[in-house]
mmCIF file of the protein (N, C-alpha, C, O) and its ligand, coordinates in Angstrom:
data_MODEL
# 
_entry.id   MODEL 
# 
loop_
_entity.id 
_entity.type 
_entity.pdbx_number_of_molecules 
1 polymer     1 
2 non-polymer 1 
# 
_entity_poly.entity_id                      1 
_entity_poly.type                           'polypeptide(L)' 
_entity_poly.nstd_linkage                   no 
_entity_poly.nstd_monomer                   no 
_entity_poly.pdbx_seq_one_letter_code       MGTIVCQVCNETIEHFEGEKVATLYSSCSSCGSEKKNHGQR 
_entity_poly.pdbx_seq_one_letter_code_can   MGTIVCQVCNETIEHFEGEKVATLYSSCSSCGSEKKNHGQR 
_entity_poly.pdbx_strand_id                 A 
# 
loop_
_entity_poly_seq.entity_id 
_entity_poly_seq.num 
_entity_poly_seq.mon_id 
_entity_poly_seq.hetero 
1 1  MET n 
1 2  GLY n 
1 3  THR n 
1 4  ILE n 
1 5  VAL n 
1 6  CYS n 
1 7  GLN n 
1 8  VAL n 
1 9  CYS n 
1 10 ASN n 
1 11 GLU n 
1 12 THR n 
1 13 ILE n 
1 14 GLU n 
1 15 HIS n 
1 16 PHE n 
1 17 GLU n 
1 18 GLY n 
1 19 GLU n 
1 20 LYS n 
1 21 VAL n 
1 22 ALA n 
1 23 THR n 
1 24 LEU n 
1 25 TYR n 
1 26 SER n 
1 27 SER n 
1 28 CYS n 
1 29 SER n 
1 30 SER n 
1 31 CYS n 
1 32 GLY n 
1 33 SER n 
1 34 GLU n 
1 35 LYS n 
1 36 LYS n 
1 37 ASN n 
1 38 HIS n 
1 39 GLY n 
1 40 GLN n 
1 41 ARG n 
# 
loop_
_struct_asym.id 
_struct_asym.entity_id 
A 1 
B 2 
# 
loop_
_chem_comp.id 
_chem_comp.type 
_chem_comp.mon_nstd_flag 
ALA 'L-peptide linking' y 
ARG 'L-peptide linking' y 
ASN 'L-peptide linking' y 
CYS 'L-peptide linking' y 
GLN 'L-peptide linking' y 
GLU 'L-peptide linking' y 
GLY 'peptide linking'   y 
HIS 'L-peptide linking' y 
ILE 'L-peptide linking' y 
LEU 'L-peptide linking' y 
LYS 'L-peptide linking' y 
MET 'L-peptide linking' y 
PHE 'L-peptide linking' y 
SER 'L-peptide linking' y 
THR 'L-peptide linking' y 
TYR 'L-peptide linking' y 
VAL 'L-peptide linking' y 
ZN  non-polymer         . 
# 
_pdbx_entity_nonpoly.entity_id   2 
_pdbx_entity_nonpoly.name        ? 
_pdbx_entity_nonpoly.comp_id     ZN 
# 
_pdbx_nonpoly_scheme.asym_id         B 
_pdbx_nonpoly_scheme.entity_id       2 
_pdbx_nonpoly_scheme.mon_id          ZN 
_pdbx_nonpoly_scheme.ndb_seq_num     1 
_pdbx_nonpoly_scheme.pdb_seq_num     101 
_pdbx_nonpoly_scheme.auth_seq_num    101 
_pdbx_nonpoly_scheme.pdb_mon_id      ZN 
_pdbx_nonpoly_scheme.auth_mon_id     ZN 
_pdbx_nonpoly_scheme.pdb_strand_id   A 
_pdbx_nonpoly_scheme.pdb_ins_code    . 
# 
loop_
_atom_site.group_PDB 
_atom_site.id 
_atom_site.type_symbol 
_atom_site.label_atom_id 
_atom_site.label_alt_id 
_atom_site.label_comp_id 
_atom_site.label_asym_id 
_atom_site.label_entity_id 
_atom_site.label_seq_id 
_atom_site.pdbx_PDB_ins_code 
_atom_site.Cartn_x 
_atom_site.Cartn_y 
_atom_site.Cartn_z 
_atom_site.occupancy 
_atom_site.B_iso_or_equiv 
_atom_site.pdbx_formal_charge 
_atom_site.auth_seq_id 
_atom_site.auth_comp_id 
_atom_site.auth_asym_id 
_atom_site.auth_atom_id 
_atom_site.pdbx_PDB_model_num 
ATOM   1   N  N  . MET A 1 1  ? -11.142 9.059  -17.289 1.00 0.00 ? 1   MET A N  1 
ATOM   2   C  CA . MET A 1 1  ? -10.181 8.008  -16.966 1.00 0.00 ? 1   MET A CA 1 
ATOM   3   C  C  . MET A 1 1  ? -9.227  7.817  -18.128 1.00 0.00 ? 1   MET A C  1 
ATOM   4   O  O  . MET A 1 1  ? -9.605  7.935  -19.294 1.00 0.00 ? 1   MET A O  1 
ATOM   5   N  N  . GLY A 1 2  ? -8.006  7.525  -17.793 1.00 0.00 ? 2   GLY A N  1 
ATOM   6   C  CA . GLY A 1 2  ? -7.008  7.328  -18.826 1.00 0.00 ? 2   GLY A CA 1 
ATOM   7   C  C  . GLY A 1 2  ? -6.468  5.917  -18.799 1.00 0.00 ? 2   GLY A C  1 
ATOM   8   O  O  . GLY A 1 2  ? -6.621  5.182  -17.824 1.00 0.00 ? 2   GLY A O  1 
ATOM   9   N  N  . THR A 1 3  ? -5.851  5.575  -19.863 1.00 0.00 ? 3   THR A N  1 
ATOM   10  C  CA . THR A 1 3  ? -5.293  4.243  -19.976 1.00 0.00 ? 3   THR A CA 1 
ATOM   11  C  C  . THR A 1 3  ? -3.837  4.335  -20.407 1.00 0.00 ? 3   THR A C  1 
ATOM   12  O  O  . THR A 1 3  ? -3.480  5.137  -21.270 1.00 0.00 ? 3   THR A O  1 
ATOM   13  N  N  . ILE A 1 4  ? -3.018  3.516  -19.804 1.00 0.00 ? 4   ILE A N  1 
ATOM   14  C  CA . ILE A 1 4  ? -1.634  3.428  -20.245 1.00 0.00 ? 4   ILE A CA 1 
ATOM   15  C  C  . ILE A 1 4  ? -1.474  2.121  -20.999 1.00 0.00 ? 4   ILE A C  1 
ATOM   16  O  O  . ILE A 1 4  ? -1.752  1.045  -20.469 1.00 0.00 ? 4   ILE A O  1 
ATOM   17  N  N  . VAL A 1 5  ? -1.030  2.225  -22.220 1.00 0.00 ? 5   VAL A N  1 
ATOM   18  C  CA . VAL A 1 5  ? -0.916  1.062  -23.088 1.00 0.00 ? 5   VAL A CA 1 
ATOM   19  C  C  . VAL A 1 5  ? 0.547   0.827  -23.439 1.00 0.00 ? 5   VAL A C  1 
ATOM   20  O  O  . VAL A 1 5  ? 1.309   1.769  -23.657 1.00 0.00 ? 5   VAL A O  1 
ATOM   21  N  N  . CYS A 1 6  ? 0.920   -0.434 -23.488 1.00 0.00 ? 6   CYS A N  1 
ATOM   22  C  CA . CYS A 1 6  ? 2.287   -0.767 -23.887 1.00 0.00 ? 6   CYS A CA 1 
ATOM   23  C  C  . CYS A 1 6  ? 2.399   -0.561 -25.390 1.00 0.00 ? 6   CYS A C  1 
ATOM   24  O  O  . CYS A 1 6  ? 1.616   -1.109 -26.166 1.00 0.00 ? 6   CYS A O  1 
ATOM   25  N  N  . GLN A 1 7  ? 3.365   0.221  -25.781 1.00 0.00 ? 7   GLN A N  1 
ATOM   26  C  CA . GLN A 1 7  ? 3.503   0.520  -27.197 1.00 0.00 ? 7   GLN A CA 1 
ATOM   27  C  C  . GLN A 1 7  ? 4.149   -0.639 -27.944 1.00 0.00 ? 7   GLN A C  1 
ATOM   28  O  O  . GLN A 1 7  ? 4.141   -0.672 -29.174 1.00 0.00 ? 7   GLN A O  1 
ATOM   29  N  N  . VAL A 1 8  ? 4.703   -1.579 -27.208 1.00 0.00 ? 8   VAL A N  1 
ATOM   30  C  CA . VAL A 1 8  ? 5.374   -2.711 -27.850 1.00 0.00 ? 8   VAL A CA 1 
ATOM   31  C  C  . VAL A 1 8  ? 4.385   -3.839 -28.131 1.00 0.00 ? 8   VAL A C  1 
ATOM   32  O  O  . VAL A 1 8  ? 4.289   -4.313 -29.263 1.00 0.00 ? 8   VAL A O  1 
ATOM   33  N  N  . CYS A 1 9  ? 3.651   -4.270 -27.107 1.00 0.00 ? 9   CYS A N  1 
ATOM   34  C  CA . CYS A 1 9  ? 2.743   -5.403 -27.280 1.00 0.00 ? 9   CYS A CA 1 
ATOM   35  C  C  . CYS A 1 9  ? 1.284   -4.982 -27.244 1.00 0.00 ? 9   CYS A C  1 
ATOM   36  O  O  . CYS A 1 9  ? 0.389   -5.816 -27.380 1.00 0.00 ? 9   CYS A O  1 
ATOM   37  N  N  . ASN A 1 10 ? 1.043   -3.682 -27.061 1.00 0.00 ? 10  ASN A N  1 
ATOM   38  C  CA . ASN A 1 10 ? -0.327  -3.163 -27.123 1.00 0.00 ? 10  ASN A CA 1 
ATOM   39  C  C  . ASN A 1 10 ? -1.206  -3.611 -25.963 1.00 0.00 ? 10  ASN A C  1 
ATOM   40  O  O  . ASN A 1 10 ? -2.431  -3.515 -26.048 1.00 0.00 ? 10  ASN A O  1 
ATOM   41  N  N  . GLU A 1 11 ? -0.619  -4.086 -24.910 1.00 0.00 ? 11  GLU A N  1 
ATOM   42  C  CA . GLU A 1 11 ? -1.419  -4.503 -23.765 1.00 0.00 ? 11  GLU A CA 1 
ATOM   43  C  C  . GLU A 1 11 ? -1.701  -3.317 -22.870 1.00 0.00 ? 11  GLU A C  1 
ATOM   44  O  O  . GLU A 1 11 ? -0.896  -2.390 -22.775 1.00 0.00 ? 11  GLU A O  1 
ATOM   45  N  N  . THR A 1 12 ? -2.845  -3.352 -22.214 1.00 0.00 ? 12  THR A N  1 
ATOM   46  C  CA . THR A 1 12 ? -3.170  -2.302 -21.257 1.00 0.00 ? 12  THR A CA 1 
ATOM   47  C  C  . THR A 1 12 ? -2.366  -2.529 -19.987 1.00 0.00 ? 12  THR A C  1 
ATOM   48  O  O  . THR A 1 12 ? -2.461  -3.578 -19.351 1.00 0.00 ? 12  THR A O  1 
ATOM   49  N  N  . ILE A 1 13 ? -1.585  -1.542 -19.637 1.00 0.00 ? 13  ILE A N  1 
ATOM   50  C  CA . ILE A 1 13 ? -0.732  -1.673 -18.463 1.00 0.00 ? 13  ILE A CA 1 
ATOM   51  C  C  . ILE A 1 13 ? -1.473  -1.205 -17.216 1.00 0.00 ? 13  ILE A C  1 
ATOM   52  O  O  . ILE A 1 13 ? -1.450  -1.860 -16.174 1.00 0.00 ? 13  ILE A O  1 
ATOM   53  N  N  . GLU A 1 14 ? -2.121  -0.069 -17.347 1.00 0.00 ? 14  GLU A N  1 
ATOM   54  C  CA . GLU A 1 14 ? -2.703  0.531  -16.162 1.00 0.00 ? 14  GLU A CA 1 
ATOM   55  C  C  . GLU A 1 14 ? -3.790  1.521  -16.541 1.00 0.00 ? 14  GLU A C  1 
ATOM   56  O  O  . GLU A 1 14 ? -3.799  2.090  -17.633 1.00 0.00 ? 14  GLU A O  1 
ATOM   57  N  N  . HIS A 1 15 ? -4.704  1.704  -15.598 1.00 0.00 ? 15  HIS A N  1 
ATOM   58  C  CA . HIS A 1 15 ? -5.712  2.757  -15.740 1.00 0.00 ? 15  HIS A CA 1 
ATOM   59  C  C  . HIS A 1 15 ? -5.429  3.819  -14.700 1.00 0.00 ? 15  HIS A C  1 
ATOM   60  O  O  . HIS A 1 15 ? -4.995  3.512  -13.590 1.00 0.00 ? 15  HIS A O  1 
ATOM   61  N  N  . PHE A 1 16 ? -5.670  5.055  -15.054 1.00 0.00 ? 16  PHE A N  1 
ATOM   62  C  CA . PHE A 1 16 ? -5.458  6.100  -14.067 1.00 0.00 ? 16  PHE A CA 1 
ATOM   63  C  C  . PHE A 1 16 ? -6.604  7.098  -14.111 1.00 0.00 ? 16  PHE A C  1 
ATOM   64  O  O  . PHE A 1 16 ? -7.280  7.265  -15.126 1.00 0.00 ? 16  PHE A O  1 
ATOM   65  N  N  . GLU A 1 17 ? -6.795  7.742  -12.995 1.00 0.00 ? 17  GLU A N  1 
ATOM   66  C  CA . GLU A 1 17 ? -7.870  8.707  -12.877 1.00 0.00 ? 17  GLU A CA 1 
ATOM   67  C  C  . GLU A 1 17 ? -7.514  9.985  -13.616 1.00 0.00 ? 17  GLU A C  1 
ATOM   68  O  O  . GLU A 1 17 ? -6.369  10.437 -13.599 1.00 0.00 ? 17  GLU A O  1 
ATOM   69  N  N  . GLY A 1 18 ? -8.500  10.545 -14.254 1.00 0.00 ? 18  GLY A N  1 
ATOM   70  C  CA . GLY A 1 18 ? -8.248  11.791 -14.955 1.00 0.00 ? 18  GLY A CA 1 
ATOM   71  C  C  . GLY A 1 18 ? -9.560  12.396 -15.412 1.00 0.00 ? 18  GLY A C  1 
ATOM   72  O  O  . GLY A 1 18 ? -10.556 11.689 -15.562 1.00 0.00 ? 18  GLY A O  1 
ATOM   73  N  N  . GLU A 1 19 ? -9.564  13.685 -15.630 1.00 0.00 ? 19  GLU A N  1 
ATOM   74  C  CA . GLU A 1 19 ? -10.788 14.349 -16.070 1.00 0.00 ? 19  GLU A CA 1 
ATOM   75  C  C  . GLU A 1 19 ? -11.111 13.984 -17.507 1.00 0.00 ? 19  GLU A C  1 
ATOM   76  O  O  . GLU A 1 19 ? -12.272 13.829 -17.884 1.00 0.00 ? 19  GLU A O  1 
ATOM   77  N  N  . LYS A 1 20 ? -10.068 13.852 -18.290 1.00 0.00 ? 20  LYS A N  1 
ATOM   78  C  CA . LYS A 1 20 ? -10.272 13.531 -19.701 1.00 0.00 ? 20  LYS A CA 1 
ATOM   79  C  C  . LYS A 1 20 ? -9.939  12.073 -19.966 1.00 0.00 ? 20  LYS A C  1 
ATOM   80  O  O  . LYS A 1 20 ? -9.214  11.423 -19.212 1.00 0.00 ? 20  LYS A O  1 
ATOM   81  N  N  . VAL A 1 21 ? -10.488 11.592 -21.049 1.00 0.00 ? 21  VAL A N  1 
ATOM   82  C  CA . VAL A 1 21 ? -10.120 10.265 -21.509 1.00 0.00 ? 21  VAL A CA 1 
ATOM   83  C  C  . VAL A 1 21 ? -8.841  10.405 -22.317 1.00 0.00 ? 21  VAL A C  1 
ATOM   84  O  O  . VAL A 1 21 ? -8.771  11.163 -23.284 1.00 0.00 ? 21  VAL A O  1 
ATOM   85  N  N  . ALA A 1 22 ? -7.846  9.667  -21.900 1.00 0.00 ? 22  ALA A N  1 
ATOM   86  C  CA . ALA A 1 22 ? -6.568  9.789  -22.579 1.00 0.00 ? 22  ALA A CA 1 
ATOM   87  C  C  . ALA A 1 22 ? -5.882  8.437  -22.659 1.00 0.00 ? 22  ALA A C  1 
ATOM   88  O  O  . ALA A 1 22 ? -6.097  7.558  -21.825 1.00 0.00 ? 22  ALA A O  1 
ATOM   89  N  N  . THR A 1 23 ? -5.071  8.298  -23.658 1.00 0.00 ? 23  THR A N  1 
ATOM   90  C  CA . THR A 1 23 ? -4.282  7.077  -23.792 1.00 0.00 ? 23  THR A CA 1 
ATOM   91  C  C  . THR A 1 23 ? -2.815  7.456  -23.852 1.00 0.00 ? 23  THR A C  1 
ATOM   92  O  O  . THR A 1 23 ? -2.378  8.224  -24.709 1.00 0.00 ? 23  THR A O  1 
ATOM   93  N  N  . LEU A 1 24 ? -2.073  6.894  -22.916 1.00 0.00 ? 24  LEU A N  1 
ATOM   94  C  CA . LEU A 1 24 ? -0.640  7.138  -22.915 1.00 0.00 ? 24  LEU A CA 1 
ATOM   95  C  C  . LEU A 1 24 ? 0.073   5.861  -23.301 1.00 0.00 ? 24  LEU A C  1 
ATOM   96  O  O  . LEU A 1 24 ? -0.386  4.757  -23.009 1.00 0.00 ? 24  LEU A O  1 
ATOM   97  N  N  . TYR A 1 25 ? 1.200   6.031  -23.961 1.00 0.00 ? 25  TYR A N  1 
ATOM   98  C  CA . TYR A 1 25 ? 1.944   4.856  -24.378 1.00 0.00 ? 25  TYR A CA 1 
ATOM   99  C  C  . TYR A 1 25 ? 3.224   4.735  -23.580 1.00 0.00 ? 25  TYR A C  1 
ATOM   100 O  O  . TYR A 1 25 ? 3.966   5.698  -23.391 1.00 0.00 ? 25  TYR A O  1 
ATOM   101 N  N  . SER A 1 26 ? 3.455   3.517  -23.117 1.00 0.00 ? 26  SER A N  1 
ATOM   102 C  CA . SER A 1 26 ? 4.659   3.238  -22.348 1.00 0.00 ? 26  SER A CA 1 
ATOM   103 C  C  . SER A 1 26 ? 5.069   1.796  -22.637 1.00 0.00 ? 26  SER A C  1 
ATOM   104 O  O  . SER A 1 26 ? 4.602   1.200  -23.608 1.00 0.00 ? 26  SER A O  1 
ATOM   105 N  N  . SER A 1 27 ? 5.922   1.246  -21.816 1.00 0.00 ? 27  SER A N  1 
ATOM   106 C  CA . SER A 1 27 ? 6.295   -0.157 -21.976 1.00 0.00 ? 27  SER A CA 1 
ATOM   107 C  C  . SER A 1 27 ? 5.939   -0.923 -20.719 1.00 0.00 ? 27  SER A C  1 
ATOM   108 O  O  . SER A 1 27 ? 6.186   -0.450 -19.610 1.00 0.00 ? 27  SER A O  1 
ATOM   109 N  N  . CYS A 1 28 ? 5.358   -2.103 -20.882 1.00 0.00 ? 28  CYS A N  1 
ATOM   110 C  CA . CYS A 1 28 ? 5.046   -2.919 -19.719 1.00 0.00 ? 28  CYS A CA 1 
ATOM   111 C  C  . CYS A 1 28 ? 6.326   -3.571 -19.193 1.00 0.00 ? 28  CYS A C  1 
ATOM   112 O  O  . CYS A 1 28 ? 7.395   -3.456 -19.792 1.00 0.00 ? 28  CYS A O  1 
ATOM   113 N  N  . SER A 1 29 ? 6.187   -4.253 -18.067 1.00 0.00 ? 29  SER A N  1 
ATOM   114 C  CA . SER A 1 29 ? 7.378   -4.838 -17.439 1.00 0.00 ? 29  SER A CA 1 
ATOM   115 C  C  . SER A 1 29 ? 7.972   -5.938 -18.308 1.00 0.00 ? 29  SER A C  1 
ATOM   116 O  O  . SER A 1 29 ? 9.180   -6.176 -18.277 1.00 0.00 ? 29  SER A O  1 
ATOM   117 N  N  . SER A 1 30 ? 7.126   -6.605 -19.082 1.00 0.00 ? 30  SER A N  1 
ATOM   118 C  CA . SER A 1 30 ? 7.608   -7.675 -19.949 1.00 0.00 ? 30  SER A CA 1 
ATOM   119 C  C  . SER A 1 30 ? 8.499   -7.114 -21.042 1.00 0.00 ? 30  SER A C  1 
ATOM   120 O  O  . SER A 1 30 ? 9.574   -7.641 -21.327 1.00 0.00 ? 30  SER A O  1 
ATOM   121 N  N  . CYS A 1 31 ? 8.035   -6.053 -21.635 1.00 0.00 ? 31  CYS A N  1 
ATOM   122 C  CA . CYS A 1 31 ? 8.798   -5.444 -22.716 1.00 0.00 ? 31  CYS A CA 1 
ATOM   123 C  C  . CYS A 1 31 ? 9.887   -4.544 -22.139 1.00 0.00 ? 31  CYS A C  1 
ATOM   124 O  O  . CYS A 1 31 ? 10.887  -4.259 -22.798 1.00 0.00 ? 31  CYS A O  1 
ATOM   125 N  N  . GLY A 1 32 ? 9.680   -4.104 -20.913 1.00 0.00 ? 32  GLY A N  1 
ATOM   126 C  CA . GLY A 1 32 ? 10.674  -3.307 -20.221 1.00 0.00 ? 32  GLY A CA 1 
ATOM   127 C  C  . GLY A 1 32 ? 11.120  -2.098 -21.017 1.00 0.00 ? 32  GLY A C  1 
ATOM   128 O  O  . GLY A 1 32 ? 10.337  -1.487 -21.745 1.00 0.00 ? 32  GLY A O  1 
ATOM   129 N  N  . SER A 1 33 ? 12.368  -1.771 -20.870 1.00 0.00 ? 33  SER A N  1 
ATOM   130 C  CA . SER A 1 33 ? 12.894  -0.607 -21.582 1.00 0.00 ? 33  SER A CA 1 
ATOM   131 C  C  . SER A 1 33 ? 13.733  -1.061 -22.767 1.00 0.00 ? 33  SER A C  1 
ATOM   132 O  O  . SER A 1 33 ? 14.780  -0.499 -23.089 1.00 0.00 ? 33  SER A O  1 
ATOM   133 N  N  . GLU A 1 34 ? 13.213  -2.110 -23.398 1.00 0.00 ? 34  GLU A N  1 
ATOM   134 C  CA . GLU A 1 34 ? 13.922  -2.695 -24.528 1.00 0.00 ? 34  GLU A CA 1 
ATOM   135 C  C  . GLU A 1 34 ? 14.277  -1.647 -25.573 1.00 0.00 ? 34  GLU A C  1 
ATOM   136 O  O  . GLU A 1 34 ? 15.358  -1.661 -26.163 1.00 0.00 ? 34  GLU A O  1 
ATOM   137 N  N  . LYS A 1 35 ? 13.341  -0.750 -25.777 1.00 0.00 ? 35  LYS A N  1 
ATOM   138 C  CA . LYS A 1 35 ? 13.557  0.243  -26.819 1.00 0.00 ? 35  LYS A CA 1 
ATOM   139 C  C  . LYS A 1 35 ? 14.647  1.241  -26.452 1.00 0.00 ? 35  LYS A C  1 
ATOM   140 O  O  . LYS A 1 35 ? 15.386  1.735  -27.303 1.00 0.00 ? 35  LYS A O  1 
ATOM   141 N  N  . LYS A 1 36 ? 14.719  1.520  -25.149 1.00 0.00 ? 36  LYS A N  1 
ATOM   142 C  CA . LYS A 1 36 ? 15.706  2.514  -24.726 1.00 0.00 ? 36  LYS A CA 1 
ATOM   143 C  C  . LYS A 1 36 ? 17.097  1.894  -24.640 1.00 0.00 ? 36  LYS A C  1 
ATOM   144 O  O  . LYS A 1 36 ? 18.091  2.473  -25.078 1.00 0.00 ? 36  LYS A O  1 
ATOM   145 N  N  . ASN A 1 37 ? 17.132  0.693  -24.057 1.00 0.00 ? 37  ASN A N  1 
ATOM   146 C  CA . ASN A 1 37 ? 18.423  0.006  -23.939 1.00 0.00 ? 37  ASN A CA 1 
ATOM   147 C  C  . ASN A 1 37 ? 18.483  -1.103 -24.985 1.00 0.00 ? 37  ASN A C  1 
ATOM   148 O  O  . ASN A 1 37 ? 17.875  -2.160 -24.815 1.00 0.00 ? 37  ASN A O  1 
ATOM   149 N  N  . HIS A 1 38 ? 19.180  -0.869 -26.009 1.00 0.00 ? 38  HIS A N  1 
ATOM   150 C  CA . HIS A 1 38 ? 19.297  -1.871 -27.064 1.00 0.00 ? 38  HIS A CA 1 
ATOM   151 C  C  . HIS A 1 38 ? 19.951  -3.139 -26.501 1.00 0.00 ? 38  HIS A C  1 
ATOM   152 O  O  . HIS A 1 38 ? 20.958  -3.076 -25.796 1.00 0.00 ? 38  HIS A O  1 
ATOM   153 N  N  . GLY A 1 39 ? 19.360  -4.275 -26.825 1.00 0.00 ? 39  GLY A N  1 
ATOM   154 C  CA . GLY A 1 39 ? 19.899  -5.540 -26.371 1.00 0.00 ? 39  GLY A CA 1 
ATOM   155 C  C  . GLY A 1 39 ? 19.870  -5.674 -24.866 1.00 0.00 ? 39  GLY A C  1 
ATOM   156 O  O  . GLY A 1 39 ? 19.287  -4.828 -24.188 1.00 0.00 ? 39  GLY A O  1 
ATOM   157 N  N  . GLN A 1 40 ? 20.472  -6.699 -24.333 1.00 0.00 ? 40  GLN A N  1 
ATOM   158 C  CA . GLN A 1 40 ? 20.486  -6.939 -22.887 1.00 0.00 ? 40  GLN A CA 1 
ATOM   159 C  C  . GLN A 1 40 ? 19.065  -6.996 -22.340 1.00 0.00 ? 40  GLN A C  1 
ATOM   160 O  O  . GLN A 1 40 ? 18.359  -5.988 -22.352 1.00 0.00 ? 40  GLN A O  1 
ATOM   161 N  N  . ARG A 1 41 ? 18.651  -8.129 -21.875 1.00 0.00 ? 41  ARG A N  1 
ATOM   162 C  CA . ARG A 1 41 ? 17.318  -8.394 -21.383 1.00 0.00 ? 41  ARG A CA 1 
ATOM   163 C  C  . ARG A 1 41 ? 16.348  -8.525 -22.553 1.00 0.00 ? 41  ARG A C  1 
ATOM   164 O  O  . ARG A 1 41 ? 15.157  -8.753 -22.345 1.00 0.00 ? 41  ARG A O  1 
HETATM 165 ZN ZN . ZN  B 2 .  ? 4.530   -4.949 -23.523 1.00 0.00 2 101 ZN  A ZN 1 
# 
């Protein structure tokens, strides 16, 4: 099983099925795409 973690606030966003244990980093809806789109929201 894998876990998707928000790289901004470190919260667990989602778990997904997988053969290996893995951690992926993304952004949750709260943090959104703040990093990609500077400013705005
Ligand atoms: Zn977040």
